[in-house]
CHARMM internal coordinates of N, CA and C (Angstrom, degrees):
IC EDIT
DIST 1 N 1 CA 1.4927
DIST 1 CA 1 C 1.5144
ANGL 1 N 1 CA 1 C 106.43
DIST 1 C 2 N 1.3700
ANGL 1 CA 1 C 2 N 119.49
DIHE 1 N 1 CA 1 C 2 N 144.11
DIST 2 N 2 CA 1.5151
ANGL 1 C 2 N 2 CA 125.92
DIHE 1 CA 1 C 2 N 2 CA -177.89
DIST 2 CA 2 C 1.5642
ANGL 2 N 2 CA 2 C 104.14
DIHE 1 C 2 N 2 CA 2 C -72.83
DIST 2 C 3 N 1.2317
ANGL 2 CA 2 C 3 N 110.64
DIHE 2 N 2 CA 2 C 3 N 157.10
DIST 3 N 3 CA 1.4984
ANGL 2 C 3 N 3 CA 118.69
DIHE 2 CA 2 C 3 N 3 CA 171.64
DIST 3 CA 3 C 1.5628
ANGL 3 N 3 CA 3 C 110.30
DIHE 2 C 3 N 3 CA 3 C -111.98
DIST 3 C 4 N 1.3168
ANGL 3 CA 3 C 4 N 111.27
DIHE 3 N 3 CA 3 C 4 N 160.53
DIST 4 N 4 CA 1.4995
ANGL 3 C 4 N 4 CA 118.51
DIHE 3 CA 3 C 4 N 4 CA 176.22
DIST 4 CA 4 C 1.5512
ANGL 4 N 4 CA 4 C 106.88
DIHE 3 C 4 N 4 CA 4 C -125.07
DIST 4 C 5 N 1.2247
ANGL 4 CA 4 C 5 N 119.03
DIHE 4 N 4 CA 4 C 5 N 135.94
DIST 5 N 5 CA 1.4553
ANGL 4 C 5 N 5 CA 125.31
DIHE 4 CA 4 C 5 N 5 CA 174.38
DIST 5 CA 5 C 1.3921
ANGL 5 N 5 CA 5 C 110.49
DIHE 4 C 5 N 5 CA 5 C -118.12
DIST 5 C 6 N 1.3083
ANGL 5 CA 5 C 6 N 116.96
DIHE 5 N 5 CA 5 C 6 N 122.29
DIST 6 N 6 CA 1.5619
ANGL 5 C 6 N 6 CA 119.85
DIHE 5 CA 5 C 6 N 6 CA 179.17
DIST 6 CA 6 C 1.6835
ANGL 6 N 6 CA 6 C 102.64
DIHE 5 C 6 N 6 CA 6 C -109.86
DIST 6 C 7 N 1.3376
ANGL 6 CA 6 C 7 N 112.51
DIHE 6 N 6 CA 6 C 7 N 115.80
DIST 7 N 7 CA 1.4746
ANGL 6 C 7 N 7 CA 115.70
DIHE 6 CA 6 C 7 N 7 CA 174.31
DIST 7 CA 7 C 1.5332
ANGL 7 N 7 CA 7 C 107.30
DIHE 6 C 7 N 7 CA 7 C -96.66
DIST 7 C 8 N 1.3883
ANGL 7 CA 7 C 8 N 108.36
DIHE 7 N 7 CA 7 C 8 N 157.05
DIST 8 N 8 CA 1.6223
ANGL 7 C 8 N 8 CA 121.02
DIHE 7 CA 7 C 8 N 8 CA 171.69
DIST 8 CA 8 C 1.5287
ANGL 8 N 8 CA 8 C 108.37
DIHE 7 C 8 N 8 CA 8 C 58.62
DIST 8 C 9 N 1.3416
ANGL 8 CA 8 C 9 N 112.98
DIHE 8 N 8 CA 8 C 9 N 38.83
DIST 9 N 9 CA 1.5729
ANGL 8 C 9 N 9 CA 116.55
DIHE 8 CA 8 C 9 N 9 CA 173.54
DIST 9 CA 9 C 1.6460
ANGL 9 N 9 CA 9 C 100.31
DIHE 8 C 9 N 9 CA 9 C -75.52
DIST 9 C 10 N 1.3065
ANGL 9 CA 9 C 10 N 114.40
DIHE 9 N 9 CA 9 C 10 N 132.50
DIST 10 N 10 CA 1.5002
ANGL 9 C 10 N 10 CA 120.25
DIHE 9 CA 9 C 10 N 10 CA 175.50
DIST 10 CA 10 C 1.5284
ANGL 10 N 10 CA 10 C 108.07
DIHE 9 C 10 N 10 CA 10 C -62.43
DIST 10 C 11 N 1.2842
ANGL 10 CA 10 C 11 N 112.42
DIHE 10 N 10 CA 10 C 11 N 150.22
DIST 11 N 11 CA 1.4781
ANGL 10 C 11 N 11 CA 118.51
DIHE 10 CA 10 C 11 N 11 CA -174.72
DIST 11 CA 11 C 1.4426
ANGL 11 N 11 CA 11 C 110.59
DIHE 10 C 11 N 11 CA 11 C -68.67
DIST 11 C 12 N 1.3081
ANGL 11 CA 11 C 12 N 122.63
DIHE 11 N 11 CA 11 C 12 N -36.53
DIST 12 N 12 CA 1.4072
ANGL 11 C 12 N 12 CA 126.45
DIHE 11 CA 11 C 12 N 12 CA 179.98
DIST 12 CA 12 C 1.6274
ANGL 12 N 12 CA 12 C 106.83
DIHE 11 C 12 N 12 CA 12 C -72.67
DIST 12 C 13 N 1.0997
ANGL 12 CA 12 C 13 N 123.26
DIHE 12 N 12 CA 12 C 13 N -31.58
DIST 13 N 13 CA 1.5268
ANGL 12 C 13 N 13 CA 122.60
DIHE 12 CA 12 C 13 N 13 CA 172.14
DIST 13 CA 13 C 1.5548
ANGL 13 N 13 CA 13 C 113.14
DIHE 12 C 13 N 13 CA 13 C -63.99
DIST 13 C 14 N 1.5335
ANGL 13 CA 13 C 14 N 110.76
DIHE 13 N 13 CA 13 C 14 N -44.29
DIST 14 N 14 CA 1.4455
ANGL 13 C 14 N 14 CA 112.99
DIHE 13 CA 13 C 14 N 14 CA -178.57
DIST 14 CA 14 C 1.4980
ANGL 14 N 14 CA 14 C 108.74
DIHE 13 C 14 N 14 CA 14 C -66.72
DIST 14 C 15 N 1.3490
ANGL 14 CA 14 C 15 N 117.43
DIHE 14 N 14 CA 14 C 15 N -40.76
DIST 15 N 15 CA 1.4179
ANGL 14 C 15 N 15 CA 124.81
DIHE 14 CA 14 C 15 N 15 CA -175.48
DIST 15 CA 15 C 1.7109
ANGL 15 N 15 CA 15 C 106.77
DIHE 14 C 15 N 15 CA 15 C -62.95
DIST 15 C 16 N 1.2050
ANGL 15 CA 15 C 16 N 114.77
DIHE 15 N 15 CA 15 C 16 N -40.00
DIST 16 N 16 CA 1.5120
ANGL 15 C 16 N 16 CA 118.87
DIHE 15 CA 15 C 16 N 16 CA 175.66
DIST 16 CA 16 C 1.5252
ANGL 16 N 16 CA 16 C 113.92
DIHE 15 C 16 N 16 CA 16 C -59.44
DIST 16 C 17 N 1.3957
ANGL 16 CA 16 C 17 N 110.55
DIHE 16 N 16 CA 16 C 17 N -49.90
DIST 17 N 17 CA 1.4980
ANGL 16 C 17 N 17 CA 112.77
DIHE 16 CA 16 C 17 N 17 CA -179.16
DIST 17 CA 17 C 1.4103
ANGL 17 N 17 CA 17 C 111.40
DIHE 16 C 17 N 17 CA 17 C -68.73
DIST 17 C 18 N 1.3785
ANGL 17 CA 17 C 18 N 119.05
DIHE 17 N 17 CA 17 C 18 N -34.69
DIST 18 N 18 CA 1.4722
ANGL 17 C 18 N 18 CA 121.39
DIHE 17 CA 17 C 18 N 18 CA 175.96
DIST 18 CA 18 C 1.5780
ANGL 18 N 18 CA 18 C 111.39
DIHE 17 C 18 N 18 CA 18 C -58.12
DIST 18 C 19 N 1.3080
ANGL 18 CA 18 C 19 N 115.15
DIHE 18 N 18 CA 18 C 19 N -49.11
DIST 19 N 19 CA 1.4419
ANGL 18 C 19 N 19 CA 119.17
DIHE 18 CA 18 C 19 N 19 CA 170.78
DIST 19 CA 19 C 1.4896
ANGL 19 N 19 CA 19 C 117.97
DIHE 18 C 19 N 19 CA 19 C -50.44
DIST 19 C 20 N 1.3339
ANGL 19 CA 19 C 20 N 118.10
DIHE 19 N 19 CA 19 C 20 N -46.67
DIST 20 N 20 CA 1.4165
ANGL 19 C 20 N 20 CA 125.50
DIHE 19 CA 19 C 20 N 20 CA 177.52
DIST 20 CA 20 C 1.4800
ANGL 20 N 20 CA 20 C 109.34
DIHE 19 C 20 N 20 CA 20 C -63.33
DIST 20 C 21 N 1.3694
ANGL 20 CA 20 C 21 N 121.65
DIHE 20 N 20 CA 20 C 21 N -47.76
DIST 21 N 21 CA 1.3640
ANGL 20 C 21 N 21 CA 122.54
DIHE 20 CA 20 C 21 N 21 CA 178.94
DIST 21 CA 21 C 1.5783
ANGL 21 N 21 CA 21 C 110.42
DIHE 20 C 21 N 21 CA 21 C -57.73
DIST 21 C 22 N 1.3412
ANGL 21 CA 21 C 22 N 118.56
DIHE 21 N 21 CA 21 C 22 N -46.51
DIST 22 N 22 CA 1.4290
ANGL 21 C 22 N 22 CA 122.04
DIHE 21 CA 21 C 22 N 22 CA 176.44
DIST 22 CA 22 C 1.4408
ANGL 22 N 22 CA 22 C 114.47
DIHE 21 C 22 N 22 CA 22 C -59.29
DIST 22 C 23 N 1.3328
ANGL 22 CA 22 C 23 N 119.32
DIHE 22 N 22 CA 22 C 23 N -43.81
DIST 23 N 23 CA 1.4500
ANGL 22 C 23 N 23 CA 122.10
DIHE 22 CA 22 C 23 N 23 CA 176.82
DIST 23 CA 23 C 1.4900
ANGL 23 N 23 CA 23 C 115.35
DIHE 22 C 23 N 23 CA 23 C -61.75
DIST 23 C 24 N 1.3814
ANGL 23 CA 23 C 24 N 117.91
DIHE 23 N 23 CA 23 C 24 N -24.12
DIST 24 N 24 CA 1.3992
ANGL 23 C 24 N 24 CA 126.25
DIHE 23 CA 23 C 24 N 24 CA -175.75
DIST 24 CA 24 C 1.5983
ANGL 24 N 24 CA 24 C 105.86
DIHE 23 C 24 N 24 CA 24 C -96.31
DIST 24 C 25 N 1.2788
ANGL 24 CA 24 C 25 N 115.31
DIHE 24 N 24 CA 24 C 25 N -1.27
DIST 25 N 25 CA 1.5258
ANGL 24 C 25 N 25 CA 117.48
DIHE 24 CA 24 C 25 N 25 CA -179.33
DIST 25 CA 25 C 1.4531
ANGL 25 N 25 CA 25 C 113.47
DIHE 24 C 25 N 25 CA 25 C 70.35
DIST 25 C 26 N 1.2622
ANGL 25 CA 25 C 26 N 117.57
DIHE 25 N 25 CA 25 C 26 N 27.21
DIST 26 N 26 CA 1.4887
ANGL 25 C 26 N 26 CA 124.03
DIHE 25 CA 25 C 26 N 26 CA 178.54
DIST 26 CA 26 C 1.5109
ANGL 26 N 26 CA 26 C 115.56
DIHE 25 C 26 N 26 CA 26 C -121.46
DIST 26 C 27 N 1.2786
ANGL 26 CA 26 C 27 N 112.14
DIHE 26 N 26 CA 26 C 27 N 158.61
DIST 27 N 27 CA 1.5994
ANGL 26 C 27 N 27 CA 117.45
DIHE 26 CA 26 C 27 N 27 CA 169.82
DIST 27 CA 27 C 1.5383
ANGL 27 N 27 CA 27 C 106.57
DIHE 26 C 27 N 27 CA 27 C -68.76
DIST 27 C 28 N 1.2102
ANGL 27 CA 27 C 28 N 116.59
DIHE 27 N 27 CA 27 C 28 N 165.88
DIST 28 N 28 CA 1.4430
ANGL 27 C 28 N 28 CA 123.24
DIHE 27 CA 27 C 28 N 28 CA 176.87
DIST 28 CA 28 C 1.5404
ANGL 28 N 28 CA 28 C 107.55
DIHE 27 C 28 N 28 CA 28 C -60.78
DIST 28 C 29 N 1.3736
ANGL 28 CA 28 C 29 N 113.83
DIHE 28 N 28 CA 28 C 29 N -44.65
DIST 29 N 29 CA 1.4255
ANGL 28 C 29 N 29 CA 119.74
DIHE 28 CA 28 C 29 N 29 CA -173.66
DIST 29 CA 29 C 1.6134
ANGL 29 N 29 CA 29 C 108.54
DIHE 28 C 29 N 29 CA 29 C -64.25
DIST 29 C 30 N 1.3289
ANGL 29 CA 29 C 30 N 113.63
DIHE 29 N 29 CA 29 C 30 N -39.81
DIST 30 N 30 CA 1.5878
ANGL 29 C 30 N 30 CA 116.73
DIHE 29 CA 29 C 30 N 30 CA -176.94
DIST 30 CA 30 C 1.5913
ANGL 30 N 30 CA 30 C 105.48
DIHE 29 C 30 N 30 CA 30 C -68.65
DIST 30 C 31 N 1.3975
ANGL 30 CA 30 C 31 N 114.70
DIHE 30 N 30 CA 30 C 31 N -45.34
DIST 31 N 31 CA 1.3986
ANGL 30 C 31 N 31 CA 114.71
DIHE 30 CA 30 C 31 N 31 CA 179.79
DIST 31 CA 31 C 1.4726
ANGL 31 N 31 CA 31 C 115.35
DIHE 30 C 31 N 31 CA 31 C -57.65
DIST 31 C 32 N 1.3806
ANGL 31 CA 31 C 32 N 115.02
DIHE 31 N 31 CA 31 C 32 N -45.92
DIST 32 N 32 CA 1.4398
ANGL 31 C 32 N 32 CA 116.39
DIHE 31 CA 31 C 32 N 32 CA -177.49
DIST 32 CA 32 C 1.5276
ANGL 32 N 32 CA 32 C 115.82
DIHE 31 C 32 N 32 CA 32 C -68.29
DIST 32 C 33 N 1.3565
ANGL 32 CA 32 C 33 N 112.35
DIHE 32 N 32 CA 32 C 33 N -35.94
DIST 33 N 33 CA 1.5131
ANGL 32 C 33 N 33 CA 117.67
DIHE 32 CA 32 C 33 N 33 CA 169.75
DIST 33 CA 33 C 1.4763
ANGL 33 N 33 CA 33 C 115.39
DIHE 32 C 33 N 33 CA 33 C -53.55
DIST 33 C 34 N 1.2913
ANGL 33 CA 33 C 34 N 114.04
DIHE 33 N 33 CA 33 C 34 N -47.30
DIST 34 N 34 CA 1.5624
ANGL 33 C 34 N 34 CA 120.39
DIHE 33 CA 33 C 34 N 34 CA -178.14
DIST 34 CA 34 C 1.5366
ANGL 34 N 34 CA 34 C 107.44
DIHE 33 C 34 N 34 CA 34 C -69.48
DIST 34 C 35 N 1.3856
ANGL 34 CA 34 C 35 N 120.71
DIHE 34 N 34 CA 34 C 35 N -35.87
DIST 35 N 35 CA 1.4817
ANGL 34 C 35 N 35 CA 122.60
DIHE 34 CA 34 C 35 N 35 CA -177.68
DIST 35 CA 35 C 1.4580
ANGL 35 N 35 CA 35 C 107.67
DIHE 34 C 35 N 35 CA 35 C -71.39
DIST 35 C 36 N 1.3157
ANGL 35 CA 35 C 36 N 120.97
DIHE 35 N 35 CA 35 C 36 N -43.40
DIST 36 N 36 CA 1.4289
ANGL 35 C 36 N 36 CA 127.17
DIHE 35 CA 35 C 36 N 36 CA 179.32
DIST 36 CA 36 C 1.4182
ANGL 36 N 36 CA 36 C 111.61
DIHE 35 C 36 N 36 CA 36 C -64.28
DIST 36 C 37 N 1.3422
ANGL 36 CA 36 C 37 N 116.18
DIHE 36 N 36 CA 36 C 37 N -42.61
DIST 37 N 37 CA 1.4767
ANGL 36 C 37 N 37 CA 119.04
DIHE 36 CA 36 C 37 N 37 CA -177.40
DIST 37 CA 37 C 1.6264
ANGL 37 N 37 CA 37 C 107.35
DIHE 36 C 37 N 37 CA 37 C -69.39
DIST 37 C 38 N 1.2877
ANGL 37 CA 37 C 38 N 116.76
DIHE 37 N 37 CA 37 C 38 N -31.83
DIST 38 N 38 CA 1.5093
ANGL 37 C 38 N 38 CA 119.44
DIHE 37 CA 37 C 38 N 38 CA 175.33
DIST 38 CA 38 C 1.5085
ANGL 38 N 38 CA 38 C 110.93
DIHE 37 C 38 N 38 CA 38 C -66.24
DIST 38 C 39 N 1.4185
ANGL 38 CA 38 C 39 N 114.30
DIHE 38 N 38 CA 38 C 39 N -44.52
DIST 39 N 39 CA 1.4158
ANGL 38 C 39 N 39 CA 123.28
DIHE 38 CA 38 C 39 N 39 CA 177.56
DIST 39 CA 39 C 1.5150
ANGL 39 N 39 CA 39 C 112.08
DIHE 38 C 39 N 39 CA 39 C -58.04
DIST 39 C 40 N 1.2748
ANGL 39 CA 39 C 40 N 116.26
DIHE 39 N 39 CA 39 C 40 N -51.39
DIST 40 N 40 CA 1.4482
ANGL 39 C 40 N 40 CA 123.27
DIHE 39 CA 39 C 40 N 40 CA -178.62
DIST 40 CA 40 C 1.6516
ANGL 40 N 40 CA 40 C 106.90
DIHE 39 C 40 N 40 CA 40 C -62.95
DIST 40 C 41 N 1.1460
ANGL 40 CA 40 C 41 N 119.93
DIHE 40 N 40 CA 40 C 41 N -30.67
DIST 41 N 41 CA 1.4798
ANGL 40 C 41 N 41 CA 116.45
DIHE 40 CA 40 C 41 N 41 CA -175.07
DIST 41 CA 41 C 1.5830
ANGL 41 N 41 CA 41 C 114.15
DIHE 40 C 41 N 41 CA 41 C -78.63
DIST 41 C 42 N 1.3532
ANGL 41 CA 41 C 42 N 113.53
DIHE 41 N 41 CA 41 C 42 N -26.28
DIST 42 N 42 CA 1.4878
ANGL 41 C 42 N 42 CA 119.89
DIHE 41 CA 41 C 42 N 42 CA -175.04
DIST 42 CA 42 C 1.5234
ANGL 42 N 42 CA 42 C 104.56
DIHE 41 C 42 N 42 CA 42 C -76.82
DIST 42 C 43 N 1.3696
ANGL 42 CA 42 C 43 N 111.84
DIHE 42 N 42 CA 42 C 43 N 140.61
DIST 43 N 43 CA 1.5090
ANGL 42 C 43 N 43 CA 110.62
DIHE 42 CA 42 C 43 N 43 CA 179.45
DIST 43 CA 43 C 1.5505
ANGL 43 N 43 CA 43 C 107.82
DIHE 42 C 43 N 43 CA 43 C -77.96
DIST 43 C 44 N 1.2550
ANGL 43 CA 43 C 44 N 117.05
DIHE 43 N 43 CA 43 C 44 N 151.17
DIST 44 N 44 CA 1.5719
ANGL 43 C 44 N 44 CA 126.18
DIHE 43 CA 43 C 44 N 44 CA 173.74
DIST 44 CA 44 C 1.4872
ANGL 44 N 44 CA 44 C 106.04
DIHE 43 C 44 N 44 CA 44 C -66.84
DIST 44 C 45 N 1.3661
ANGL 44 CA 44 C 45 N 116.66
DIHE 44 N 44 CA 44 C 45 N 164.00
DIST 45 N 45 CA 1.4777
ANGL 44 C 45 N 45 CA 125.50
DIHE 44 CA 44 C 45 N 45 CA 175.33
DIST 45 CA 45 C 1.5481
ANGL 45 N 45 CA 45 C 108.78
DIHE 44 C 45 N 45 CA 45 C -61.09
DIST 45 C 46 N 1.2747
ANGL 45 CA 45 C 46 N 118.46
DIHE 45 N 45 CA 45 C 46 N -44.68
DIST 46 N 46 CA 1.4600
ANGL 45 C 46 N 46 CA 123.85
DIHE 45 CA 45 C 46 N 46 CA 176.24
DIST 46 CA 46 C 1.5371
ANGL 46 N 46 CA 46 C 111.83
DIHE 45 C 46 N 46 CA 46 C -56.77
DIST 46 C 47 N 1.3695
ANGL 46 CA 46 C 47 N 116.01
DIHE 46 N 46 CA 46 C 47 N -41.89
DIST 47 N 47 CA 1.4981
ANGL 46 C 47 N 47 CA 121.78
DIHE 46 CA 46 C 47 N 47 CA 179.59
DIST 47 CA 47 C 1.4776
ANGL 47 N 47 CA 47 C 109.44
DIHE 46 C 47 N 47 CA 47 C -64.21
DIST 47 C 48 N 1.3207
ANGL 47 CA 47 C 48 N 117.04
DIHE 47 N 47 CA 47 C 48 N -43.52
DIST 48 N 48 CA 1.5034
ANGL 47 C 48 N 48 CA 124.94
DIHE 47 CA 47 C 48 N 48 CA -177.37
DIST 48 CA 48 C 1.5725
ANGL 48 N 48 CA 48 C 106.81
DIHE 47 C 48 N 48 CA 48 C -62.61
DIST 48 C 49 N 1.4781
ANGL 48 CA 48 C 49 N 113.03
DIHE 48 N 48 CA 48 C 49 N -49.78
DIST 49 N 49 CA 1.4034
ANGL 48 C 49 N 49 CA 113.27
DIHE 48 CA 48 C 49 N 49 CA -178.69
DIST 49 CA 49 C 1.5194
ANGL 49 N 49 CA 49 C 117.15
DIHE 48 C 49 N 49 CA 49 C -67.81
DIST 49 C 50 N 1.2840
ANGL 49 CA 49 C 50 N 114.05
DIHE 49 N 49 CA 49 C 50 N -34.94
DIST 50 N 50 CA 1.6251
ANGL 49 C 50 N 50 CA 116.96
DIHE 49 CA 49 C 50 N 50 CA 168.00
DIST 50 CA 50 C 1.4391
ANGL 50 N 50 CA 50 C 114.74
DIHE 49 C 50 N 50 CA 50 C -58.17
DIST 50 C 51 N 1.2842
ANGL 50 CA 50 C 51 N 117.36
DIHE 50 N 50 CA 50 C 51 N -37.16
DIST 51 N 51 CA 1.4934
ANGL 50 C 51 N 51 CA 120.41
DIHE 50 CA 50 C 51 N 51 CA 179.38
DIST 51 CA 51 C 1.4785
ANGL 51 N 51 CA 51 C 114.35
DIHE 50 C 51 N 51 CA 51 C -74.84
DIST 51 C 52 N 1.2892
ANGL 51 CA 51 C 52 N 117.76
DIHE 51 N 51 CA 51 C 52 N -31.32
DIST 52 N 52 CA 1.3904
ANGL 51 C 52 N 52 CA 124.09
DIHE 51 CA 51 C 52 N 52 CA 171.07
DIST 52 CA 52 C 1.4911
ANGL 52 N 52 CA 52 C 109.85
DIHE 51 C 52 N 52 CA 52 C -68.02
DIST 52 C 53 N 1.3269
ANGL 52 CA 52 C 53 N 120.94
DIHE 52 N 52 CA 52 C 53 N -43.17
DIST 53 N 53 CA 1.4674
ANGL 52 C 53 N 53 CA 120.97
DIHE 52 CA 52 C 53 N 53 CA -176.80
DIST 53 CA 53 C 1.4547
ANGL 53 N 53 CA 53 C 116.77
DIHE 52 C 53 N 53 CA 53 C -68.86
DIST 53 C 54 N 1.3814
ANGL 53 CA 53 C 54 N 111.65
DIHE 53 N 53 CA 53 C 54 N -22.14
DIST 54 N 54 CA 1.4808
ANGL 53 C 54 N 54 CA 118.69
DIHE 53 CA 53 C 54 N 54 CA 177.07
DIST 54 CA 54 C 1.5285
ANGL 54 N 54 CA 54 C 110.77
DIHE 53 C 54 N 54 CA 54 C -78.94
DIST 54 C 55 N 1.2011
ANGL 54 CA 54 C 55 N 121.52
DIHE 54 N 54 CA 54 C 55 N -22.41
DIST 55 N 55 CA 1.4979
ANGL 54 C 55 N 55 CA 127.91
DIHE 54 CA 54 C 55 N 55 CA -178.15
DIST 55 CA 55 C 1.6857
ANGL 55 N 55 CA 55 C 107.83
DIHE 54 C 55 N 55 CA 55 C -59.53
DIST 55 C 56 N 1.1681
ANGL 55 CA 55 C 56 N 107.96
DIHE 55 N 55 CA 55 C 56 N 135.54
DIST 56 N 56 CA 1.4825
ANGL 55 C 56 N 56 CA 115.97
DIHE 55 CA 55 C 56 N 56 CA 173.49
DIST 56 CA 56 C 1.6566
ANGL 56 N 56 CA 56 C 108.43
DIHE 55 C 56 N 56 CA 56 C -114.83
DIST 56 C 57 N 1.0472
ANGL 56 CA 56 C 57 N 121.31
DIHE 56 N 56 CA 56 C 57 N 156.01
DIST 57 N 57 CA 1.4747
ANGL 56 C 57 N 57 CA 122.69
DIHE 56 CA 56 C 57 N 57 CA 176.81
DIST 57 CA 57 C 1.5368
ANGL 57 N 57 CA 57 C 116.16
DIHE 56 C 57 N 57 CA 57 C 151.40
DIST 57 C 58 N 1.2006
ANGL 57 CA 57 C 58 N 109.53
DIHE 57 N 57 CA 57 C 58 N -179.15
DIST 58 N 58 CA 1.6115
ANGL 57 C 58 N 58 CA 115.65
DIHE 57 CA 57 C 58 N 58 CA -174.17
DIST 58 CA 58 C 1.4799
ANGL 58 N 58 CA 58 C 113.34
DIHE 57 C 58 N 58 CA 58 C -59.71
DIST 58 C 59 N 1.0899
ANGL 58 CA 58 C 59 N 115.50
DIHE 58 N 58 CA 58 C 59 N 146.91
DIST 59 N 59 CA 1.5799
ANGL 58 C 59 N 59 CA 121.09
DIHE 58 CA 58 C 59 N 59 CA 170.18
DIST 59 CA 59 C 1.4768
ANGL 59 N 59 CA 59 C 104.64
DIHE 58 C 59 N 59 CA 59 C -120.81
DIST 59 C 60 N 1.2892
ANGL 59 CA 59 C 60 N 109.68
DIHE 59 N 59 CA 59 C 60 N 140.61
DIST 60 N 60 CA 1.4697
ANGL 59 C 60 N 60 CA 122.20
DIHE 59 CA 59 C 60 N 60 CA -175.08
DIST 60 CA 60 C 1.6333
ANGL 60 N 60 CA 60 C 108.76
DIHE 59 C 60 N 60 CA 60 C -122.08
DIST 60 C 61 N 1.2021
ANGL 60 CA 60 C 61 N 114.49
DIHE 60 N 60 CA 60 C 61 N 127.56
DIST 61 N 61 CA 1.5069
ANGL 60 C 61 N 61 CA 116.36
DIHE 60 CA 60 C 61 N 61 CA 177.93
DIST 61 CA 61 C 1.5311
ANGL 61 N 61 CA 61 C 109.40
DIHE 60 C 61 N 61 CA 61 C -68.29
DIST 61 C 62 N 1.2773
ANGL 61 CA 61 C 62 N 114.25
DIHE 61 N 61 CA 61 C 62 N 168.48
DIST 62 N 62 CA 1.5146
ANGL 61 C 62 N 62 CA 120.81
DIHE 61 CA 61 C 62 N 62 CA -178.67
DIST 62 CA 62 C 1.5270
ANGL 62 N 62 CA 62 C 107.56
DIHE 61 C 62 N 62 CA 62 C -63.36
DIST 62 C 63 N 1.3885
ANGL 62 CA 62 C 63 N 117.92
DIHE 62 N 62 CA 62 C 63 N -49.55
DIST 63 N 63 CA 1.5152
ANGL 62 C 63 N 63 CA 122.02
DIHE 62 CA 62 C 63 N 63 CA -170.26
DIST 63 CA 63 C 1.6415
ANGL 63 N 63 CA 63 C 106.19
DIHE 62 C 63 N 63 CA 63 C -65.17
DIST 63 C 64 N 1.3284
ANGL 63 CA 63 C 64 N 118.33
DIHE 63 N 63 CA 63 C 64 N -37.81
DIST 64 N 64 CA 1.4593
ANGL 63 C 64 N 64 CA 125.04
DIHE 63 CA 63 C 64 N 64 CA 175.24
DIST 64 CA 64 C 1.5339
ANGL 64 N 64 CA 64 C 109.81
DIHE 63 C 64 N 64 CA 64 C -59.79
DIST 64 C 65 N 1.3181
ANGL 64 CA 64 C 65 N 112.52
DIHE 64 N 64 CA 64 C 65 N -49.29
DIST 65 N 65 CA 1.5012
ANGL 64 C 65 N 65 CA 116.24
DIHE 64 CA 64 C 65 N 65 CA -175.95
DIST 65 CA 65 C 1.5385
ANGL 65 N 65 CA 65 C 111.35
DIHE 64 C 65 N 65 CA 65 C -70.73
DIST 65 C 66 N 1.2870
ANGL 65 CA 65 C 66 N 121.35
DIHE 65 N 65 CA 65 C 66 N -35.50
DIST 66 N 66 CA 1.4933
ANGL 65 C 66 N 66 CA 122.30
DIHE 65 CA 65 C 66 N 66 CA 173.64
DIST 66 CA 66 C 1.5088
ANGL 66 N 66 CA 66 C 110.56
DIHE 65 C 66 N 66 CA 66 C -67.36
DIST 66 C 67 N 1.2917
ANGL 66 CA 66 C 67 N 117.00
DIHE 66 N 66 CA 66 C 67 N -39.56
DIST 67 N 67 CA 1.4700
ANGL 66 C 67 N 67 CA 120.54
DIHE 66 CA 66 C 67 N 67 CA -178.74
DIST 67 CA 67 C 1.5047
ANGL 67 N 67 CA 67 C 106.62
DIHE 66 C 67 N 67 CA 67 C -69.06
DIST 67 C 68 N 1.2836
ANGL 67 CA 67 C 68 N 122.59
DIHE 67 N 67 CA 67 C 68 N -44.29
DIST 68 N 68 CA 1.4844
ANGL 67 C 68 N 68 CA 122.78
DIHE 67 CA 67 C 68 N 68 CA -179.77
DIST 68 CA 68 C 1.4813
ANGL 68 N 68 CA 68 C 110.49
DIHE 67 C 68 N 68 CA 68 C -59.77
DIST 68 C 69 N 1.4620
ANGL 68 CA 68 C 69 N 116.14
DIHE 68 N 68 CA 68 C 69 N -43.42
DIST 69 N 69 CA 1.3312
ANGL 68 C 69 N 69 CA 115.93
DIHE 68 CA 68 C 69 N 69 CA -178.00
DIST 69 CA 69 C 1.5276
ANGL 69 N 69 CA 69 C 120.27
DIHE 68 C 69 N 69 CA 69 C -65.38
DIST 69 C 70 N 1.3583
ANGL 69 CA 69 C 70 N 110.55
DIHE 69 N 69 CA 69 C 70 N -34.92
DIST 70 N 70 CA 1.4797
ANGL 69 C 70 N 70 CA 122.01
DIHE 69 CA 69 C 70 N 70 CA 174.70
DIST 70 CA 70 C 1.5780
ANGL 70 N 70 CA 70 C 108.47
DIHE 69 C 70 N 70 CA 70 C -65.34
DIST 70 C 71 N 1.2548
ANGL 70 CA 70 C 71 N 119.12
DIHE 70 N 70 CA 70 C 71 N -43.44
DIST 71 N 71 CA 1.4882
ANGL 70 C 71 N 71 CA 117.53
DIHE 70 CA 70 C 71 N 71 CA 178.72
DIST 71 CA 71 C 1.4483
ANGL 71 N 71 CA 71 C 107.96
DIHE 70 C 71 N 71 CA 71 C -68.26
DIST 71 C 72 N 1.2590
ANGL 71 CA 71 C 72 N 124.54
DIHE 71 N 71 CA 71 C 72 N -36.52
DIST 72 N 72 CA 1.3939
ANGL 71 C 72 N 72 CA 120.93
DIHE 71 CA 71 C 72 N 72 CA -179.21
DIST 72 CA 72 C 1.5285
ANGL 72 N 72 CA 72 C 114.64
DIHE 71 C 72 N 72 CA 72 C -67.37
DIST 72 C 73 N 1.4181
ANGL 72 CA 72 C 73 N 112.23
DIHE 72 N 72 CA 72 C 73 N -35.22
DIST 73 N 73 CA 1.4503
ANGL 72 C 73 N 73 CA 113.60
DIHE 72 CA 72 C 73 N 73 CA 178.32
DIST 73 CA 73 C 1.5637
ANGL 73 N 73 CA 73 C 109.08
DIHE 72 C 73 N 73 CA 73 C -76.98
DIST 73 C 74 N 1.2603
ANGL 73 CA 73 C 74 N 123.63
DIHE 73 N 73 CA 73 C 74 N -19.71
DIST 74 N 74 CA 1.4493
ANGL 73 C 74 N 74 CA 125.10
DIHE 73 CA 73 C 74 N 74 CA 175.87
DIST 74 CA 74 C 1.5439
ANGL 74 N 74 CA 74 C 110.80
DIHE 73 C 74 N 74 CA 74 C -69.13
DIST 74 C 75 N 1.5250
ANGL 74 CA 74 C 75 N 109.29
DIHE 74 N 74 CA 74 C 75 N -38.13
DIST 75 N 75 CA 1.4936
ANGL 74 C 75 N 75 CA 111.15
DIHE 74 CA 74 C 75 N 75 CA 179.79
DIST 75 CA 75 C 1.5510
ANGL 75 N 75 CA 75 C 114.30
DIHE 74 C 75 N 75 CA 75 C -68.55
DIST 75 C 76 N 1.2344
ANGL 75 CA 75 C 76 N 115.45
DIHE 75 N 75 CA 75 C 76 N -19.86
DIST 76 N 76 CA 1.5083
ANGL 75 C 76 N 76 CA 116.99
DIHE 75 CA 75 C 76 N 76 CA 179.82
DIST 76 CA 76 C 1.4685
ANGL 76 N 76 CA 76 C 114.92
DIHE 75 C 76 N 76 CA 76 C -79.55
END
COOR INIT
IC SEED 1 N 1 CA 1 C
IC BUILD
């Protein structure tokens, strides 16, 4: 597996991460591996916006949307 080296990490940042790892019952390496895995799995804002831009479908005007919501509320 590849390794990652982070240089010049501020002491307070290291201490905060160490506290979080201890609170989670993990070593700092285990904690950072889990956090980096979670970070890598989440889409970036650019990826989300690109996915939205590719979508096709209906478009509803403001008045129609408001009217539809009002009608739905009346049915309940």
